[in-house]
N, C-alpha and C positions, 0 to 999 in steps of 0.2 A: 559370293563363294559359291563352290560348286559341290555337287553331292560326292561325298566320298566313295560312295559305291559305284559309282560310273568309272569307266575306264577313261582315262585322259586323253585328250586327242593328242595325236603324234604331233611333234614339233621338231622344227628344223636342229640340227645337230649344234648349229652355233649360238643358240639362244640359251643363256643360263639364267636360271631364277635365284635370286637369294632373298631371303627374308631377315629383316631385323628387327628384333624386339628390343625396344627400349624404355626401362622402368622409370617410372616418375621418381624424381628425388624426394625423400621424406625429410621434411624439416620437422624436427623436435624441439619442444622448448617455448614454442611461441605462445602458447595458452599460459604458460606461467608468468612469462614476460608481461602479457597484458593484465594478468590477476595483480602482480606486483606494482606496476604501474598505475592502476586503479586504486591500489591501497595507498599509494604515495600522494595520488591527488586528494584522496578523502582526508589523509592526516594532513595536509596542507591547507584545506578548505577549512578544517576543525581547528587548527592552531591560529589562522587568521581570525576566524570569529572570536576565538577566546582573546586574543591579544587586542584586537580592535574594540571589542565591548569594554575593556578595562583602560583604555585611552582617557586623559585627561579631558574633560569637558566645561564648558564655560560654568562660571562660578554660579549656583543657585541663587536666586533672589530670596527675598524674606518669604520663609514657610512657614510663618505662623499665621493662620488663618482661622477667622472669627466667624463661623459661618451659623446662621439662626434660620431655621426651616419650621414654619410652621403649619402643621397638618390638622385638619379639621378633626374632631372625632367622629367617629361614624355613626350614623344614625340607623336605628333598628326601627323597621316600620311595625306599627302594632298590628298584632295578629288578631284575628277573629277569635271569638271564644269556640272552645269544641263543644260539639253537641253532648247533651248528656246521655250517659249510658242508660239503656233501658234496665228496668229491675227485673231480675230473674226470678221466676217462683221458688219457692224453698219446696225441699222435699217432705212429703207429708211424713209425720213419726211412724215408726214401725211399731204395730202393735196390737 
């Protein structure tokens, strides 16, 4: 670009200059379509999970279980005897 304060150089009379400004096309609604598409995909995933979890499976075998777990009683170690508290002198009667 040239300085607008400078006098333009002389050009021959047969040379013409044309400036064409083309504005970019604006597209609208692209974001809304993306959001709607994402919601549709999420709805399909949720529907698939709900329907596939309710699908019939193989019959369960015998569910009556008899479990016997023997747990030993916890043993508490013998604690040493606490030391005797020293006797405090009693206050003298006032008098």
